[in-house]
C-alpha positions in Angstrom: -0.1 0.1 0.2 1.3 3.4 -1.0 2.0 5.7 1.5 0.3 8.8 1.7 1.9 12.0 -0.2 2.9 14.5 2.4 2.4 17.9 0.8 5.0 20.4 1.8 3.1 23.3 3.8 5.3 26.1 2.3 5.3 24.4 -1.2 1.3 24.1 -0.6 1.0 28.2 -0.3 3.5 28.9 -2.9 1.6 26.6 -5.4 1.0 29.5 -7.9 4.8 29.8 -8.2 4.9 26.2 -9.5 5.2 26.1 -13.6 2.3 23.6 -14.1 -0.1 25.7 -11.8 1.0 28.9 -13.7 -0.1 27.5 -17.0 -3.3 26.9 -15.7 -3.6 30.0 -14.2 -3.0 31.7 -17.4 -5.8 29.7 -18.9 -8.4 30.4 -16.3 -7.2 34.0 -16.5 -8.0 34.6 -20.5 -11.1 32.5 -20.1 -12.4 34.6 -17.3 -12.0 37.9 -18.6 -9.1 38.6 -16.2 -11.2 38.5 -13.3 -8.4 35.9 -11.7 -5.6 38.3 -12.5 -7.2 41.6 -10.7 -7.9 39.2 -7.7 -4.3 39.0 -7.5 -3.6 42.5 -8.2 -2.1 41.8 -11.8 -4.5 43.9 -13.7 -3.4 47.4 -13.1 0.2 45.6 -14.4 -0.7 44.3 -17.5 -2.8 47.8 -18.1 0.2 49.5 -17.7 2.6 47.4 -20.0 0.3 47.3 -22.3 -0.1 51.2 -22.5 3.5 51.7 -22.3 4.0 49.5 -25.2 1.6 51.5 -27.6 2.9 55.0 -26.5 6.5 53.9 -27.6 5.3 52.8 -31.0 3.5 56.2 -31.6 0.5 54.9 -32.9 -3.0 56.2 -31.6 -3.6 55.1 -28.0 -7.5 55.2 -28.4 -7.7 53.3 -31.6 -5.2 50.6 -30.4 -6.1 49.6 -26.9 -9.2 48.2 -27.8 -7.4 45.7 -29.5 -5.0 44.5 -26.6 -8.3 43.7 -24.6 -9.8 42.0 -26.8 -6.4 39.9 -26.8 -6.1 39.7 -23.5 -9.9 38.5 -22.9 -11.2 42.0 -21.9 -9.3 41.9 -19.0 -9.7 45.9 -18.7 -13.1 46.4 -17.0 -14.4 49.8 -16.5 -14.4 51.1 -12.9 -17.6 53.1 -11.9 -17.0 53.3 -8.5 -15.1 56.6 -9.0 -17.9 58.0 -11.6 -20.3 60.5 -10.5 -23.4 61.2 -13.0 -24.1 64.9 -13.0 -27.7 66.0 -13.9 -28.5 69.4 -15.2 -32.4 70.6 -14.4 -32.5 73.8 -16.2 -35.8 75.0 -16.0 -38.6 73.0 -13.5 -41.7 74.3 -12.9 -41.3 77.8 -10.8 -38.7 79.8 -11.7 -39.4 82.5 -14.3 -37.3 85.2 -15.8 -38.2 87.7 -13.1 -36.0 85.4 -10.6 -33.4 84.8 -13.3 -33.0 86.4 -16.8 -31.3 83.1 -18.0 -34.0 80.1 -17.0 -34.4 78.9 -20.2 -38.2 79.0 -20.7 -39.0 78.0 -24.6 -38.0 74.8 -25.8 -35.3 76.3 -28.3 -34.0 77.8 -25.0 -34.3 74.7 -23.0 -32.3 72.4 -25.7 -29.7 75.1 -26.2 -28.9 75.2 -22.7 -29.3 71.0 -22.0 -26.7 71.3 -25.5 -24.3 73.5 -23.8 -24.4 72.2 -20.3 -23.5 68.2 -21.7 -20.6 70.2 -23.7 -19.5 71.4 -20.0 -19.8 67.7 -18.7 -23.5 67.1 -17.8 -24.2 63.5 -17.5 -28.3 63.5 -17.5 -30.5 66.3 -18.7 -34.0 66.4 -16.6 -36.2 68.1 -18.7 -39.1 70.2 -17.8 -41.5 72.4 -19.9 -43.6 75.4 -19.9 -46.5 76.9 -21.7 -46.8 79.9 -24.0 -47.2 81.7 -20.9 -44.1 80.2 -19.3 -46.5 78.4 -16.7 -45.9 74.7 -15.7 -46.7 71.9 -18.2 -46.8 68.6 -19.3 -47.6 69.6 -23.0 -46.1 66.6 -25.1 -45.5 68.4 -28.1 -43.2 70.6 -26.1 -41.6 67.9 -24.9 -41.1 66.3 -28.5 -39.5 69.5 -29.4 -37.2 69.9 -26.8 -36.1 66.1 -27.2 -36.1 66.1 -30.8 -33.4 69.5 -30.6 -31.0 67.8 -28.2 -31.1 64.0 -29.4 -29.5 64.7 -32.5 -26.3 66.6 -31.3 -26.3 65.4 -27.8 -25.5 61.8 -26.4 -26.6 63.2 -23.0 -29.1 61.0 -20.7 -32.6 61.6 -21.3 -34.7 62.4 -17.9 -38.3 63.3 -18.3 -40.3 64.6 -15.6 -43.8 63.2 -14.8 -44.6 66.0 -12.4 -44.8 69.5 -14.7 -46.7 71.0 -12.5 -50.1 69.9 -10.1 -53.7 68.4 -11.6 -52.5 66.6 -14.6 -54.6 63.9 -15.7 -52.7 60.5 -15.1 -52.1 59.9 -19.5 -51.1 63.6 -19.8 -48.2 62.4 -16.8 -46.9 59.4 -18.7 -47.8 59.9 -22.7 -43.9 61.9 -22.6 -42.1 58.7 -21.9 -44.1 56.6 -23.2 -43.9 57.9 -26.6 -40.5 59.8 -26.5 -38.7 56.6 -24.9 -36.0 58.6 -22.6 -34.2 56.4 -20.7 -35.0 57.8 -17.1 -38.6 59.6 -15.7 -39.4 60.6 -12.6 -41.3 58.9 -10.1 -42.2 61.1 -7.6 -42.9 58.8 -4.8 -45.8 59.9 -2.9 -48.5 62.8 -2.4 -47.2 65.9 -0.2 -48.1 69.7 0.7 -46.5 71.5 -2.0 -44.8 75.3 -0.9 -47.4 76.3 1.1 -49.6 76.4 -2.2 -51.2 73.4 -2.8 -51.4 69.2 -2.9 -48.8 67.1 -4.7 -50.6 64.2 -5.7 -49.4 61.0 -6.1 -52.3 58.3 -5.5 -50.9 55.2 -4.8 -53.0 53.6 -8.0 -51.0 56.1 -9.8 -48.0 55.2 -8.8 -49.1 51.4 -9.6 -50.2 52.5 -13.0 -46.7 55.0 -13.6 -44.4 51.8 -12.0 -46.5 49.4 -14.6 -46.3 51.4 -17.3 -42.9 52.3 -17.0 -41.9 48.5 -16.9 -43.8 48.4 -20.0 -41.7 51.0 -22.1 -38.4 49.8 -20.5 -37.9 53.1 -18.6 -35.6 53.7 -15.5 -37.9 55.1 -12.5 -35.9 58.1 -11.0 -37.5 57.7 -7.5 -37.8 61.3 -6.0 -38.2 61.1 -2.3 -39.0 64.1 -0.5 -39.4 62.7 2.8 -38.8 59.3 4.2 -42.1 57.8 4.1 -41.5 57.7 0.3 -38.3 55.4 0.3 -40.7 53.1 2.0 -43.4 53.8 -0.2 -40.8 52.9 -3.1 -39.7 49.4 -1.2 -43.6 48.5 -0.9 -44.0 49.1 -4.8 -41.2 46.9 -5.3 -42.2 44.2 -3.5 -45.6 44.2 -5.3 -44.3 44.0 -8.3 -45.0 47.8 -9.5 -41.5 48.5 -9.5 -38.9 46.7 -11.4 -36.8 44.0 -9.5 -33.3 45.0 -8.9 -31.5 48.4 -7.6 -33.5 51.2 -7.6 -32.2 54.8 -8.1 -33.3 57.4 -5.8 -33.2 61.4 -6.0 -33.1 62.7 -2.4 -34.9 65.9 -2.7 -34.7 68.5 0.4 -35.7 72.1 1.4 -39.1 71.9 -0.6 -41.6 73.6 1.7 -44.1 70.3 2.6 -40.8 68.4 2.8 -37.7 67.3 4.8 -35.4 70.4 5.6 -32.3 70.5 3.4 -29.4 69.6 6.7 -26.9 67.3 6.6 -28.2 65.2 9.1 -31.1 64.6 7.4 -29.6 63.5 4.4 -27.4 60.9 6.4 -30.5 59.5 7.8 -32.2 59.4 4.6 -29.2 58.1 2.9 -29.2 54.8 5.9 -32.9 54.2 4.7 -32.2 53.2 1.2 -31.3 49.7 0.0 -27.7 48.9 -0.2 -27.1 48.2 -3.7 -29.0 51.1 -4.5 -28.3 53.9 -6.6 -28.6 57.9 -5.7 -28.3 61.2 -5.7 -29.5 64.3 -3.5 -30.4 67.8 -3.9 -31.1 70.7 -1.5 -33.4 73.4 -2.9 -31.9 77.3 -2.8 -29.9 78.0 -0.2 -29.5 74.1 0.4 -28.0 73.5 -2.6 -24.5 73.7 -1.5 -24.2 72.2 1.8 -26.4 69.4 0.1 -23.8 69.3 -3.0 -21.1 68.7 -0.8 -22.4 65.9 1.7 -23.7 64.2 -1.0 -20.2 64.2 -2.7 -18.8 63.0 0.0 -21.1 60.4 1.0 -20.5 58.9 -2.3 -23.6 60.0 -3.9 -24.6 61.8 -7.2 -25.0 65.4 -8.2 -27.8 67.5 -9.5 -27.4 71.0 -10.3 -29.4 73.8 -12.4 -31.9 76.3 -12.2 -35.0 74.3 -11.3 -33.6 74.2 -7.9 -31.8 77.5 -7.2 -30.9 80.5 -9.6 -28.0 81.6 -7.2 -24.5 81.2 -7.5 -24.1 82.6 -3.9 -25.9 84.8 -1.7 -26.5 87.7 -3.2 -25.3 86.7 -6.6 -27.5 85.3 -9.7 -25.8 82.8 -11.5 -25.1 83.3 -15.0 -26.4 80.4 -16.7 -27.1 76.8 -16.0 -23.5 76.2 -17.5 -22.2 77.9 -14.4 -23.6 75.4 -11.8 -22.2 72.7 -14.3 -18.5 73.8 -14.7 -18.6 74.4 -10.6 -19.9 71.0 -9.6 -17.2 69.4 -11.9 -14.8 71.4 -10.6 -15.9 70.1 -6.7 -16.1 66.8 -8.4 -12.5 66.8 -9.9 -11.7 68.2 -6.4 -13.2 65.4 -4.4 -10.6 62.8 -6.4 -13.5 61.7 -8.4 -14.4 61.7 -12.2 -18.0 62.5 -13.6 -19.7 60.1 -15.6 -19.8 60.3 -19.4 -23.1 59.6 -20.6 -22.7 56.1 -21.3 -21.1 55.5 -18.1 -24.3 56.6 -16.8 -26.0 54.5 -18.4 -23.9 51.8 -17.4 -24.4 52.8 -13.6 -28.3 53.2 -13.8 -28.2 49.7 -16.2 -30.2 51.2 -19.1 -29.8 51.3 -22.7 -29.0 53.9 -25.3 -32.1 55.4 -26.1 -31.0 58.6 -27.8 -29.1 55.5 -30.4 -32.5 53.5 -30.8 -34.0 56.9 -31.8 -31.7 57.4 -34.2 -31.6 54.5 -35.5 -27.8 54.0 -34.9 
């Protein structure tokens, strides 16, 4: 009877360095798209070597590097953990020219502003429209005019509101996303008193219908929450199948009269209630914008800026335009050691298709 082989402890620890094991290691490495190599810390070394080789040849970095990625089994995997989605909310339902002459209100103005903000670094545009008297509106034709003017010229992610003011019939609120097929649309997850002037109604039956239609049209809900109870509304809707299974995306809106106040303590509390796999951003209205933006950035959230939420750059100083808000946010993101997500990276973070390419037949 053969004696049981005694495996040297030190040898077993260092099996990785055995030639035979290295052979199997690299086989697994290529087949698994570099995950094993990344696990052992080799991912960055490989990329560094490849990049240096490309630079030495004087060839185009952007055109050649993807070929090396394919050859190496796709070892370069995008890391989105350091990316911040930046939403520009140009118009909203309330501010008008008397609040700031630069608020864009007509569709050509709104579209031009969105394109300028996209050029400045915005990842997503959150679109509201106004009627001919510049009052809040859910006019499908106005939404279509804006979207049709933006899509041929920019890859920015489209996010349409379903709440352009109060009192609109359900079908009017839903038609823009049903027909125009944005990547994202707002999902205001509860009814509340609004700015001391009225009721912002989002009836439970409407939310069930809204969630069902968003699933049908493959639109990602941006779940806007104005108080903690709305987070629990969203979780309940998902549990009952009215929101799609998987990670939800929340926008914590703070500082609206009738909702939660824009304080850092409140933000920390609201964030603690979110599901662990959720993506999220936050915005403070008016003077709450800057402290909430800084806290959100520090906490790993995504940002929203624009004249929908604030028309002032600082106390007593009107913003020149929405681009100014975007540039400041981009600077803050960079100062925090992070990067602004491109529109396609934002789509990857949100788990959505590029609807602009689909709409343009690309």
